[in-house]
Each structure stands twice: as C-alpha cells, then as structure tokens.
N, C-alpha and C positions, 0 to 999 in steps of 0.2 A: 269583706264588704264589697258589694257590686258597685260598678261605676255610677249607676243611676242614684243610688243612695249616697255615694260619696259626693256627688254634685250637690245634693240637698243639704248635706252636712256642711260642706264648704260655703255654700251661699248663706245659710242660716248663721253660721259662725261669723262670716264677714259682715253681715248686717248687724248682728249684736255687737261686734267689735267696733264698728263704725259709730253706732249709737253711743257707746261708752266713750269713745274718743271725742265725739262731738260734745258730750256733756262735760267731760273732765279736762280736755286738752285745748281744743279750739273748735269754734263753730263751723269752720270750713270743712271739717271732716264729714259734714253732712253730704258733701258731694260724693264721697265714697259710697254712702247708702244709695244715693241716686244712681250711681254707676252700676252697682250690683243689681238694683231693681230693673234698670233699663236693659241690662244684659240678660236677665231672666226673661223679660218680655220678648226681646228680639230672638232669643233662642227658642222660645215657644212657637214663634211664627216661621222661623227659617230652618230650625233644626241644627243650627250651628252654634256650638258652645265652646269658647276658647278654653275653658277649664278641662274639657274632655281631652283636648290635645295634650295638656300637661299631665293629666292622670294616666293617659296611655303611655306617655314617655316614661313614667315611673313604674310601668309594668301592669297596670290595671287593664282588664278587658271588659267589654260589655257583657254583662251577665255574671261575671265573676272576676275576682282579683287573684293574683298569684299569692298564695299563702303558704306554699310549700307542702300542701297536703296531697 
C-alpha cells in the first residue's frame, strides 16, 4: 500500500472509530472526530500531515511501501 492510500485508510478508520466511541462510550469522543477532520483540512492547505511522519518511521515511502518484494 502506498503512503497516500495509507493516510486515507488511517483517517477513515479514525473517523469511524471515533463515531462508534461517541455513540457507545462517551459523547466527548466527538472531539476525536473534530480533530481528525481539522487535521485533514490543515494538511490539504499546508501539505503537512503528522501521520506521514509516523508512516515513514515505520518504513513506508511516498509512492510505495516496503513489502519485501
């Protein structure tokens, strides 16, 4: 999986998880949804995404990930 798709998967998963946590655990988990959405907006304008830093730390590269192939 390339890093760009990984970011989309991570963001979508975090949003769905936060909606579930808001519904079944505590309403304040709504702020996690807000944080993820705000982070997506700022990264669209600035080009800086904190998740990319962590994905690169785990060996992913832009355009491709290390899969051992």
